[in-house]
C-alpha positions as CSV (number, residue, x, y, z in Angstrom):
1,X,60.4,43.1,57.6
2,X,62.6,45.7,56.0
3,X,61.6,48.3,53.6
4,X,63.5,46.7,50.7
5,X,61.6,43.5,51.2
6,X,58.3,45.3,51.2
7,X,59.2,47.2,48.0
8,X,60.3,44.0,46.3
9,X,57.0,42.2,47.1
10,X,55.0,45.2,46.0
11,X,56.9,45.3,42.7
12,X,56.3,41.5,42.1
13,X,52.6,42.0,42.8
14,X,52.4,44.9,40.4
15,X,54.1,42.9,37.7
16,X,51.8,39.9,38.2
17,X,48.7,42.3,38.0
18,X,50.1,43.8,34.8
19,X,50.5,40.4,33.2
20,X,47.0,39.4,34.2
21,X,45.6,42.5,32.7
22,X,47.6,42.0,29.5
23,X,46.4,38.4,29.2
24,X,42.7,39.5,29.6
25,X,43.0,42.3,27.1
26,X,44.6,40.1,24.5
27,X,41.9,38.4,22.4
28,X,42.0,34.6,22.2
29,X,42.6,33.4,18.6
30,X,39.6,31.7,17.1
31,X,39.2,29.3,14.3
32,X,37.7,30.8,11.0
33,X,34.0,30.4,10.8
34,X,33.1,27.8,8.2
35,X,29.4,28.0,8.6
36,X,27.0,25.7,10.6
37,X,27.6,22.0,10.2
38,X,24.7,19.7,10.3
39,X,25.0,16.0,10.8
40,X,23.3,13.8,8.1
41,X,19.6,13.1,8.5
42,X,20.0,9.5,9.8
43,X,22.4,10.7,12.5
44,X,20.0,13.5,13.6
45,X,17.1,11.1,13.7
46,X,19.0,8.5,15.8
47,X,20.4,11.1,18.2
48,X,17.1,13.0,18.5
49,X,15.3,9.7,19.3
50,X,17.9,8.8,21.9
51,X,17.7,12.2,23.6
52,X,13.9,12.0,23.6
53,X,14.0,8.5,25.1
54,X,16.5,9.6,27.7
55,X,14.4,12.6,28.7
56,X,11.4,10.3,29.0
57,X,13.3,7.9,31.3
58,X,14.6,10.7,33.5
59,X,11.1,12.2,33.8
60,X,9.7,8.8,34.8
61,X,12.5,8.2,37.4
62,X,11.9,11.7,38.9
63,X,8.1,11.2,39.1
64,X,8.6,7.7,40.6
65,X,11.0,9.1,43.2
66,X,8.6,11.8,44.2
67,X,5.8,9.3,44.6
68,X,8.1,7.0,46.7
69,X,9.1,9.9,48.9
70,X,5.4,10.9,49.5
71,X,4.5,7.2,50.3
72,X,7.4,6.9,52.7
73,X,6.3,10.1,54.5
74,X,2.8,8.9,54.8
75,X,4.1,5.6,56.0
76,X,6.1,7.3,58.8
77,X,3.0,9.1,59.9
78,X,1.0,5.9,60.0
79,X,3.4,3.6,61.7
80,X,2.8,3.2,65.4
81,X,5.6,4.1,67.8
82,X,8.2,5.2,65.2
83,X,9.9,8.6,65.3
84,X,11.7,8.6,62.0
85,X,12.1,12.4,62.0
86,X,12.2,14.5,65.2
87,X,9.7,17.1,63.8
88,X,7.2,14.7,62.2
89,X,4.1,13.3,63.9
90,X,3.6,9.5,64.3
91,X,-0.1,8.6,63.8
92,X,-1.0,5.1,65.0
93,X,-4.2,3.3,64.2
94,X,-6.8,5.0,66.4
95,X,-10.5,4.5,67.0
96,X,-11.6,7.0,64.3
97,X,-10.2,6.1,60.8
98,X,-11.7,9.2,59.2
99,X,-9.8,11.6,61.5
100,X,-6.5,9.7,61.2
101,X,-6.8,9.4,57.4
102,X,-7.4,13.2,57.0
103,X,-4.4,13.9,59.3
104,X,-2.2,11.7,57.1
105,X,-3.1,13.7,54.0
106,X,-3.1,17.2,55.5
107,X,-0.7,17.4,58.4
108,X,3.1,16.9,58.6
109,X,4.0,18.3,62.0
110,X,2.9,17.2,65.5
111,X,2.2,20.8,66.6
112,X,-0.3,21.3,63.8
113,X,-2.1,18.1,64.5
114,X,-2.4,18.9,68.3
115,X,-3.7,22.4,67.6
116,X,-6.6,21.1,65.5
117,X,-7.3,18.1,67.7
118,X,-7.6,20.3,70.7
119,X,-10.8,21.7,69.2
120,X,-12.3,18.3,68.4
121,X,-11.4,16.2,71.5
122,X,-11.3,17.2,75.2
123,X,-8.0,15.4,75.8
124,X,-6.4,17.1,72.8
125,X,-5.9,13.8,71.0
126,X,-2.8,12.8,73.0
127,X,-3.7,9.1,72.5
128,X,-2.5,9.6,68.9
129,X,1.1,10.6,69.8
130,X,3.6,8.2,71.3
131,X,7.1,9.5,71.7
132,X,9.8,7.0,71.4
133,X,12.8,8.3,73.3
134,X,14.9,5.3,72.5
135,X,15.1,6.2,68.8
136,X,18.2,8.3,68.0
137,X,17.7,11.7,66.5
138,X,18.5,12.0,62.8
139,X,21.8,13.7,62.4
140,X,22.0,16.9,60.4
141,X,23.9,16.0,57.3
142,X,25.8,18.4,55.0
143,X,23.5,20.8,53.3
144,X,20.6,20.0,55.6
145,X,19.1,22.2,58.4
146,X,19.1,20.5,61.8
147,X,16.1,22.5,63.0
148,X,13.5,21.3,60.4
149,X,15.3,18.6,58.4
150,X,15.1,20.5,55.2
151,X,17.9,21.0,52.6
152,X,19.8,24.2,53.1
153,X,20.0,26.5,50.1
154,X,23.0,25.8,47.9
155,X,25.7,28.5,47.7
156,X,25.7,30.6,44.5
157,X,27.8,29.2,41.7
158,X,30.8,31.0,40.5
159,X,30.5,32.3,36.9
160,X,32.0,29.9,34.4
161,X,35.0,31.0,32.4
162,X,34.4,31.4,28.6
163,X,35.1,28.1,26.8
164,X,37.9,28.4,24.3
165,X,36.9,26.7,21.0
166,X,39.0,23.8,20.0
167,X,41.1,24.2,16.9
168,X,41.7,21.0,15.0
169,X,44.7,20.2,13.0
170,X,44.2,19.1,9.3
171,X,44.9,15.5,10.3
172,X,42.4,15.6,13.1
173,X,39.8,17.2,10.8
174,X,40.4,14.5,8.2
175,X,40.0,11.8,10.8
176,X,36.8,13.3,12.0
177,X,35.4,13.6,8.5
178,X,36.4,10.0,7.8
179,X,34.6,8.8,10.9
180,X,31.5,10.7,10.0
181,X,31.5,9.3,6.5
182,X,31.9,5.7,7.9
183,X,29.0,6.3,10.3
184,X,26.8,7.6,7.5
185,X,27.6,4.6,5.3
186,X,26.8,2.2,8.1
187,X,23.4,4.0,8.7
188,X,22.6,3.9,5.0
189,X,23.5,0.2,4.8
190,X,21.3,-0.5,7.9
191,X,18.5,1.4,6.3
192,X,18.8,-0.4,3.1
193,X,18.8,-3.8,4.9
194,X,15.7,-2.8,6.9
195,X,13.8,-1.6,3.8
196,X,14.8,-4.8,1.9
197,X,13.6,-6.9,4.8
198,X,10.2,-5.1,4.9
199,X,9.8,-5.5,1.1
200,X,10.6,-9.2,1.4
201,X,8.1,-9.6,4.2
202,X,5.5,-7.7,2.2
203,X,6.3,-9.9,-0.9
204,X,5.6,-13.1,1.1
205,X,2.8,-12.0,3.4
206,X,0.7,-9.5,1.4
207,X,-0.3,-11.7,-1.6
208,X,-1.9,-14.3,0.8
209,X,-3.8,-11.9,3.1
210,X,-7.5,-12.4,3.4
211,X,-8.1,-8.7,2.8
212,X,-7.3,-9.2,-0.9
213,X,-9.5,-12.3,-1.6
214,X,-11.4,-12.1,-4.9
215,X,-15.0,-11.3,-3.7
216,X,-16.5,-9.5,-6.7
217,X,-16.4,-10.5,-10.4
218,X,-17.7,-8.1,-13.0
219,X,-18.6,-9.4,-16.5
220,X,-19.1,-7.0,-19.4
221,X,-19.5,-7.3,-23.2
222,X,-21.8,-10.4,-23.2
223,X,-25.0,-10.6,-25.3
224,X,-25.2,-14.2,-26.7
225,X,-23.3,-15.7,-23.8
226,X,-25.1,-15.8,-20.4
227,X,-23.2,-14.3,-17.4
228,X,-24.1,-17.3,-15.3
229,X,-22.2,-19.6,-17.7
230,X,-19.1,-17.4,-17.4
231,X,-19.3,-17.4,-13.6
232,X,-19.7,-21.2,-13.5
233,X,-16.6,-21.5,-15.7
234,X,-14.3,-19.4,-13.4
235,X,-15.8,-20.1,-10.0
236,X,-13.4,-23.0,-9.3
237,X,-10.4,-21.0,-10.3
238,X,-11.3,-18.0,-8.1
239,X,-12.1,-19.9,-4.9
240,X,-9.7,-19.0,-2.2
241,X,-7.4,-16.8,-4.4
242,X,-6.4,-13.2,-4.0
243,X,-6.0,-10.6,-6.7
244,X,-2.2,-11.2,-6.5
245,X,-2.4,-15.0,-6.8
246,X,-5.2,-15.5,-9.3
247,X,-4.1,-17.0,-12.6
248,X,-5.7,-14.6,-15.2
249,X,-4.4,-16.7,-18.1
250,X,-6.2,-19.8,-16.9
251,X,-9.4,-17.7,-16.4
252,X,-9.1,-16.3,-19.9
253,X,-8.6,-19.8,-21.5
254,X,-11.5,-21.2,-19.5
255,X,-13.9,-18.5,-20.6
256,X,-12.7,-18.5,-24.2
257,X,-13.7,-22.2,-24.5
258,X,-17.4,-21.1,-24.3
259,X,-19.3,-20.8,-27.6
260,X,-19.6,-17.3,-29.1
261,X,-16.6,-16.1,-27.0
262,X,-13.8,-14.7,-29.2
263,X,-11.5,-13.0,-26.6
264,X,-11.5,-12.3,-22.8
265,X,-9.5,-9.5,-21.0
266,X,-9.1,-10.0,-17.2
267,X,-8.2,-7.0,-15.0
268,X,-7.6,-6.9,-11.3
269,X,-9.1,-4.2,-9.0
270,X,-8.0,-3.3,-5.5
271,X,-8.7,-4.6,-3.0
272,X,-10.7,-7.7,-4.1
273,X,-12.3,-7.2,-7.5
274,X,-11.8,-8.9,-10.9
275,X,-13.4,-7.7,-14.2
276,X,-13.8,-9.8,-17.3
277,X,-14.5,-8.1,-20.6
278,X,-15.8,-10.6,-23.1
279,X,-15.6,-10.1,-26.9
280,X,-18.1,-12.3,-28.8
281,X,-18.1,-13.8,-32.2
282,X,-20.5,-12.6,-34.9
283,X,-21.9,-15.5,-36.9
284,X,-21.0,-15.3,-40.6
285,X,-23.2,-18.0,-41.9
286,X,-25.6,-20.8,-41.0
287,X,-23.9,-24.0,-42.0
288,X,-25.9,-27.1,-42.8
289,X,-24.1,-30.4,-42.2
290,X,-25.1,-34.0,-41.9
291,X,-25.8,-33.7,-38.2
292,X,-27.9,-30.5,-38.3
293,X,-27.4,-26.8,-38.6
294,X,-24.7,-24.8,-36.9
295,X,-23.7,-21.2,-36.6
296,X,-20.2,-20.6,-38.1
297,X,-18.0,-17.5,-37.4
298,X,-15.9,-15.6,-39.8
299,X,-12.7,-17.5,-38.9
300,X,-14.5,-20.8,-39.4
301,X,-15.2,-21.7,-35.8
302,X,-18.4,-23.7,-35.2
303,X,-20.3,-21.8,-32.5
304,X,-23.6,-23.5,-31.4
305,X,-26.3,-25.5,-32.9
306,X,-29.3,-23.6,-34.3
307,X,-32.6,-23.7,-36.2
308,X,-32.7,-22.9,-39.9
309,X,-36.0,-21.0,-39.6
310,X,-34.5,-18.6,-37.0
311,X,-31.5,-17.7,-39.2
312,X,-32.3,-18.1,-42.9
313,X,-33.3,-14.4,-43.4
314,X,-30.6,-12.9,-41.2
315,X,-27.3,-14.5,-42.4
316,X,-26.3,-16.6,-45.5
317,X,-27.0,-20.3,-45.5
318,X,-24.2,-22.5,-46.7
319,X,-23.9,-26.2,-47.3
320,X,-20.9,-27.7,-45.6
321,X,-18.8,-30.5,-47.2
322,X,-18.2,-32.1,-43.8
323,X,-20.8,-34.7,-42.7
324,X,-20.5,-34.1,-39.0
325,X,-19.3,-31.1,-37.0
326,X,-19.2,-30.1,-33.4
327,X,-19.1,-26.9,-31.3
328,X,-15.6,-25.4,-31.1
329,X,-14.4,-27.1,-34.3
330,X,-12.5,-25.1,-36.9
331,X,-13.7,-25.3,-40.5
332,X,-10.8,-23.9,-42.5
333,X,-11.1,-25.6,-45.9
334,X,-14.8,-25.0,-46.7
335,X,-15.1,-23.2,-50.1
336,X,-18.4,-21.6,-49.3
337,X,-17.0,-20.0,-46.2
338,X,-14.0,-18.7,-48.1
339,X,-16.3,-17.0,-50.6
340,X,-18.3,-15.3,-47.9
341,X,-15.2,-14.0,-46.2
342,X,-14.0,-12.4,-49.4
343,X,-17.3,-10.6,-50.2
344,X,-16.7,-6.9,-49.8
345,X,-19.0,-4.7,-47.7
346,X,-19.9,-2.6,-50.8
347,X,-21.1,-5.5,-52.8
348,X,-24.3,-4.4,-54.7
349,X,-26.5,-7.3,-53.3
350,X,-26.5,-9.5,-50.3
351,X,-25.9,-13.2,-50.5
352,X,-28.8,-15.5,-49.6
353,X,-27.4,-19.0,-50.0
354,X,-24.1,-20.6,-51.0
355,X,-23.9,-24.1,-52.3
356,X,-21.3,-26.4,-54.0
357,X,-22.5,-28.2,-57.1
358,X,-20.4,-30.4,-59.3
359,X,-17.2,-28.9,-58.0
360,X,-18.3,-25.3,-58.5
361,X,-19.5,-22.6,-56.1
362,X,-23.0,-21.2,-56.7
363,X,-24.3,-18.2,-54.7
364,X,-27.9,-17.0,-54.7
365,X,-28.6,-13.3,-54.2
366,X,-31.5,-11.7,-52.4
367,X,-33.8,-10.3,-55.2
368,X,-31.1,-11.0,-57.7
369,X,-29.6,-13.6,-60.1
370,X,-27.6,-16.7,-59.4
371,X,-23.8,-16.2,-59.4
372,X,-21.7,-19.1,-60.7
373,X,-18.0,-18.9,-59.6
374,X,-16.8,-22.3,-60.7
375,X,-13.8,-23.6,-58.8
376,X,-12.5,-21.8,-55.7
377,X,-9.6,-20.1,-57.5
378,X,-9.3,-16.4,-58.1
379,X,-12.4,-15.7,-56.0
380,X,-11.3,-12.1,-55.5
381,X,-11.1,-11.4,-59.2
382,X,-14.4,-13.2,-59.9
383,X,-16.2,-11.2,-57.2
384,X,-14.8,-7.9,-58.7
385,X,-16.2,-8.9,-62.1
386,X,-19.6,-9.9,-60.7
387,X,-19.7,-6.5,-58.8
388,X,-19.1,-4.6,-62.0
389,X,-21.8,-6.5,-63.9
390,X,-24.4,-6.1,-61.2
391,X,-23.6,-2.4,-61.0
392,X,-24.0,-2.1,-64.8
393,X,-27.4,-3.8,-64.9
394,X,-28.6,-1.8,-62.0
395,X,-31.1,-2.7,-59.3
396,X,-34.1,-2.4,-61.6
397,X,-32.9,-5.1,-64.1
398,X,-31.4,-7.6,-61.7
399,X,-34.7,-9.4,-61.4
400,X,-34.6,-10.2,-65.2
401,X,-31.2,-11.9,-65.0
402,X,-31.3,-15.7,-64.4
403,X,-27.6,-16.1,-63.7
404,X,-24.2,-14.6,-64.1
405,X,-21.3,-16.9,-64.9
406,X,-17.9,-15.5,-63.8
407,X,-16.1,-18.9,-63.7
408,X,-13.8,-17.4,-66.4
409,X,-13.3,-13.8,-65.3
410,X,-12.0,-12.8,-68.8
411,X,-15.2,-14.0,-70.5
412,X,-18.2,-13.6,-68.2
413,X,-21.6,-14.9,-69.4
414,X,-25.2,-14.1,-68.4
415,X,-28.7,-15.3,-69.1
416,X,-31.8,-13.1,-69.1
417,X,-35.3,-14.2,-68.4
418,X,-37.7,-14.4,-71.3
């Protein structure tokens, strides 16, 4: 080779080295840092769950492979007359199972087994080893040592070159953003469908579950009505129902049909309770009809049958125009009841009896005179005039008055006792 050729080659090598040094020294352009980007929460949940599941599967496969390798090794040691590996001992079934089992767990090479058996048996335990010359030797594969059958250490890896970040064009970035948005929308839709399915299943199954059966009924607010009567009324409606399927309106109507019951409020309590708050009527008067005496409420409802001796000193006694009445009936057109409903709370005296005589209403006061109201018209005005007269006479002189006639409110009249 001539000198000129050597110089030309040297110059080419120097130029190539200079280019390499210049390329290494020149920094690689990087995309501007736009901050960390995090995928939406559904994507992170799905990807994280998939990665965890994949890790679990790989761990299971690796553990199963190790167990299979150990079982195969012990099987080679225990099979009679097999030489699967040139350096491994073959342990056939001998006369002493305890010794052979211990050797299978502890020893892997024939030399180690012979060394220990020479101390236990005079013949050195040669009956345990049977060489099979016909079996071919296991060839040493790539990466495996031929002397001991073990894997040779892997050569060191070359250092990886730094990865150049990928710079996307605006169109590629828009396409990536559009795909991410589409994936997020699909995940949201799948989540909404799943939630709607769970809600529909709960709407169908939960109201009929045995865990919510009505097992406890609490009754409050009763004094004249026995609790046992209320329970008997609602027992057939509550049997086999839950707090979600019980018909509270039917329960309320059934209890309100009892005497003395004015109003019922039904409330559900989780998980299997029902409370009934009962509001009772207060009797306004004891009405005397052709078929006996009855307690009558302020709104004219006939409550229950009663005895005059038990109620004549507690509430006013009125004579009803109807010949026969029954429990639960409404008496809306009784003049005596209309008068009692209009008597103010601040009236000077309490009413003892109310009767209808010759088309006029007559009320007898406790320790006081008789009040004559005439026809059942302008009762409010007549009561106001009677209240003024009784206040004018005072409590000390009421006993001397025989009656007060306010049938004509503009010209009241009175009669005093002699």
